[in-house]
TILO-739651 format. One line per field, with one value per residue (C-alpha): residue number from 1; x negated, y, z negated; residue in three letters. Coordinates in nm, 2 decimals, padded with zeros to 4 digits. Layout:
seq <- NUM;...
u <- X;...
v <- Y;...
w <- Z;...
type <- ALA;...
REM end
This chain:
seq <- 1;2;3;4;5;6;7;8;9;10;11;12;13;14;15;16;17;18;19;20;21;22;23;24;25;26;27;28;29;30;31;32;33;34;35;36;37;38;39;40;41;42;43;44;45;46;47;48;49;50;51;52;53;54;55;56;57;58;59;60;61;62;63;64;65;66;67;68;69;70;71;72;73;74;75;76;77;78;79;80;81;82;83;84;85;86;87;88;89;90;91;92;93;94;95;96;97;98;99;100;101;102;103;104;105;106;107;108;109;110;111;112;113;114;115;116;117;118;119;120;121;122;123;124;125;126;127;128;129;130;131;132;133;134;135;136;137;138;139;140;141;142;143;144;145;146;147;148;149;150;151;152;153;154;155;156;157;158;159;160;161;162;163;164;165;166;167;168;169;170;171;172;173;174;175;176;177;178;179;180;181;182;183;184;185;186;187;188;189;190;191;192;193;194;195;196;197;198;199;200;201;202;203;204;205;206;207;208;209;210;211;212;213;214;215;216;217;218;219;220;221;222;223;224
u <- -00.43;-00.53;-00.61;-01.01;-00.87;-00.85;-00.42;-00.34;-00.06;00.17;00.32;00.64;00.82;00.91;00.75;00.40;00.25;00.44;00.30;-00.07;-00.06;00.07;-00.19;-00.49;-00.34;-00.33;-00.69;-00.84;-00.69;-00.98;-00.85;-00.61;-00.61;-00.36;-00.39;-00.08;00.11;00.45;00.67;00.98;01.10;01.10;00.72;00.60;00.81;00.62;00.30;00.33;00.40;00.11;-00.12;-00.29;-00.35;-00.03;-00.02;00.02;00.27;00.50;00.62;00.91;01.12;01.49;01.56;01.44;01.49;01.58;01.58;01.60;01.47;01.76;01.75;01.38;01.40;01.62;01.44;01.12;01.18;01.32;01.04;00.79;00.89;00.56;00.48;00.59;00.85;00.85;01.16;01.05;01.38;01.47;01.79;01.79;02.14;02.32;02.43;02.09;01.94;02.21;02.15;01.77;01.75;02.02;01.88;01.52;01.30;01.05;01.01;01.24;01.04;01.17;00.90;00.81;00.66;00.27;00.01;-00.07;00.29;00.25;-00.11;00.06;00.39;00.18;00.00;00.26;00.45;00.16;00.08;00.44;00.66;00.85;00.82;01.17;01.09;01.26;01.55;01.60;01.63;01.86;02.09;02.10;02.15;02.42;02.63;02.58;02.68;03.02;03.08;02.96;03.16;03.43;03.25;03.25;02.89;02.73;02.51;02.21;02.32;02.32;02.03;01.87;02.00;01.82;01.50;01.49;01.53;01.19;00.81;00.80;00.76;01.02;00.73;00.75;01.15;01.12;00.89;01.08;01.45;01.27;01.36;01.18;01.09;01.30;01.57;01.55;01.55;01.83;02.03;01.84;01.97;02.32;02.33;02.23;02.47;02.75;02.64;02.57;02.20;01.88;01.61;01.53;01.55;01.95;02.01;01.89;02.12;02.42;02.27;02.29;02.65;02.76;03.18;03.18;03.39;03.13;02.93;02.91;02.64;02.85;03.05;02.93;02.81;03.10;03.09;03.32
v <- 05.69;06.00;06.27;06.44;06.79;06.97;07.01;07.36;07.36;07.63;07.61;07.75;07.66;07.90;07.67;07.79;07.48;07.24;07.47;07.43;07.04;07.01;07.22;07.04;06.73;06.82;06.97;06.66;06.47;06.48;06.64;06.88;07.21;07.46;07.82;08.00;07.96;08.17;08.15;08.15;08.12;08.53;08.55;08.28;08.45;08.78;08.60;08.45;08.78;08.88;08.63;08.55;08.15;07.95;07.65;07.34;07.19;07.39;07.24;07.39;07.34;07.35;07.56;07.90;08.22;08.50;08.27;07.92;07.61;07.57;07.93;07.94;07.61;07.76;08.07;07.89;07.64;07.98;08.19;07.95;07.62;07.48;07.44;07.12;07.10;06.90;06.97;06.90;06.82;06.70;06.66;06.32;06.28;06.23;06.61;06.76;06.50;06.57;06.92;06.97;06.71;06.86;07.23;07.04;06.95;06.68;06.51;06.54;06.40;06.36;06.63;06.30;06.15;05.99;06.17;05.85;05.88;06.29;06.26;05.94;06.27;06.49;06.31;06.16;06.50;06.66;06.38;06.29;06.54;06.29;06.10;05.90;05.71;05.39;05.62;05.81;05.45;05.30;05.64;05.54;05.17;05.18;05.49;05.35;04.94;05.15;05.38;05.38;05.10;05.36;05.55;05.30;05.27;04.91;04.70;04.85;05.17;05.10;04.98;05.24;05.49;05.26;05.21;05.66;05.68;05.54;05.68;05.44;05.62;05.56;05.30;05.09;05.11;04.98;04.70;04.66;04.62;04.44;04.72;04.90;05.25;05.42;05.21;05.33;05.70;05.63;05.54;05.88;06.07;05.91;05.96;06.29;06.46;06.22;06.41;06.74;06.75;06.78;06.67;06.35;06.53;06.62;06.24;06.14;06.36;06.25;05.87;05.95;06.11;05.88;05.87;06.25;06.50;06.71;06.95;07.29;07.50;07.80;07.60;07.49;07.19;06.94;06.62;06.30
w <- 01.01;00.81;00.98;00.96;01.00;00.66;00.64;00.54;00.26;00.10;-00.22;-00.36;-00.71;-01.00;-01.25;-01.29;-01.45;-01.25;-00.94;-01.10;-01.12;-00.74;-00.64;-00.83;-00.70;-00.34;-00.32;-00.47;-00.14;00.09;00.40;00.24;00.08;-00.04;00.09;-00.01;-00.33;-00.42;-00.73;-00.45;-00.13;-00.09;-00.17;00.04;00.34;00.24;00.23;00.55;00.74;00.62;00.78;01.08;00.98;00.93;00.69;00.83;00.55;00.31;00.03;-00.14;-00.47;-00.38;-00.69;-00.69;-00.80;-00.52;-00.22;-00.30;-00.11;00.15;00.27;00.25;00.49;00.74;00.79;00.85;01.11;01.28;01.28;01.25;01.36;01.41;01.01;00.85;00.57;00.22;00.04;-00.34;-00.61;-00.91;-00.76;-00.57;-00.42;-00.07;-00.03;-00.10;00.15;00.42;00.43;00.41;00.69;00.87;00.84;00.98;00.67;00.74;00.43;00.11;-00.21;-00.57;-00.77;-00.96;-00.70;-00.74;-00.59;-00.34;-00.16;-00.18;00.04;00.24;00.31;00.38;00.66;00.79;00.83;00.98;01.27;01.33;01.17;00.95;00.67;00.47;00.15;00.04;-00.16;00.16;00.34;00.07;00.09;00.48;00.43;00.20;00.42;00.71;00.59;00.44;00.65;01.03;01.14;01.16;01.41;01.69;01.72;01.85;01.66;01.86;01.78;01.41;01.42;01.62;01.36;01.07;01.22;01.33;00.96;00.92;01.00;01.30;01.65;01.94;02.07;01.81;01.71;02.08;02.00;01.67;01.92;02.18;02.41;02.68;02.57;02.85;02.70;02.32;02.47;02.64;02.29;02.15;02.40;02.39;02.02;02.06;02.27;02.05;01.73;01.90;01.77;01.90;01.68;01.49;01.16;01.21;01.33;01.07;00.85;01.07;01.02;00.65;00.64;00.93;00.96;00.86;01.10;01.34;01.17;01.33;01.25;01.19;00.90;00.54;00.50;00.42;00.27;00.37
type <- UNK;UNK;UNK;UNK;UNK;UNK;UNK;UNK;UNK;UNK;UNK;UNK;UNK;UNK;UNK;UNK;UNK;UNK;UNK;UNK;UNK;UNK;UNK;UNK;UNK;UNK;UNK;UNK;UNK;UNK;UNK;UNK;UNK;UNK;UNK;UNK;UNK;UNK;UNK;UNK;UNK;UNK;UNK;UNK;UNK;UNK;UNK;UNK;UNK;UNK;UNK;UNK;UNK;UNK;UNK;UNK;UNK;UNK;UNK;UNK;UNK;UNK;UNK;UNK;UNK;UNK;UNK;UNK;UNK;UNK;UNK;UNK;UNK;UNK;UNK;UNK;UNK;UNK;UNK;UNK;UNK;UNK;UNK;UNK;UNK;UNK;UNK;UNK;UNK;UNK;UNK;UNK;UNK;UNK;UNK;UNK;UNK;UNK;UNK;UNK;UNK;UNK;UNK;UNK;UNK;UNK;UNK;UNK;UNK;UNK;UNK;UNK;UNK;UNK;UNK;UNK;UNK;UNK;UNK;UNK;UNK;UNK;UNK;UNK;UNK;UNK;UNK;UNK;UNK;UNK;UNK;UNK;UNK;UNK;UNK;UNK;UNK;UNK;UNK;UNK;UNK;UNK;UNK;UNK;UNK;UNK;UNK;UNK;UNK;UNK;UNK;UNK;UNK;UNK;UNK;UNK;UNK;UNK;UNK;UNK;UNK;UNK;UNK;UNK;UNK;UNK;UNK;UNK;UNK;UNK;UNK;UNK;UNK;UNK;UNK;UNK;UNK;UNK;UNK;UNK;UNK;UNK;UNK;UNK;UNK;UNK;UNK;UNK;UNK;UNK;UNK;UNK;UNK;UNK;UNK;UNK;UNK;UNK;UNK;UNK;UNK;UNK;UNK;UNK;UNK;UNK;UNK;UNK;UNK;UNK;UNK;UNK;UNK;UNK;UNK;UNK;UNK;UNK;UNK;UNK;UNK;UNK;UNK;UNK
REM end
């Protein structure tokens, strides 16, 4: 379902031509408006500090001078947890995807995404906080197939993790698995405890990198 509210958007990208094209595309969406633009993460945070009305969704490029998207994402989620964050990158690889979702990103999109899917992603993160592309799901399924059995997960655990990486609600996951919502909540809580996480995006990051050692937030990200 598409919301009727005008979704306030912030953009941070150091390429003016790309940023202009993105702004024009977003402003053509019937329920979206770009209210904030910045050349990098530091400028974005400085602008937000002075605003009384915060944007609903921030689109962040990963590669920016002064403050890149990774660092900006962490600060945004710490200071403004209500803002949904969509990461944009030319580097669509497992490392970038895991790192961004682990740090709280609500979606990860390639810069060449078509306007229709961008609009869908903005609506999804605004409404439910999560949006995963087919490429992300392919990473998830490939890594789970190759590694997850080494983590002693049950078949239902693995199925729940795969479905958690879609835009399905927990109620829809329960229906898909033929289980009660209470049982699904139990799977979620058990896996949160097992992997020492407390959010669905963080669980997705663990899912994508299934089989890695436990990640401590104080340590540098380590690939398996």
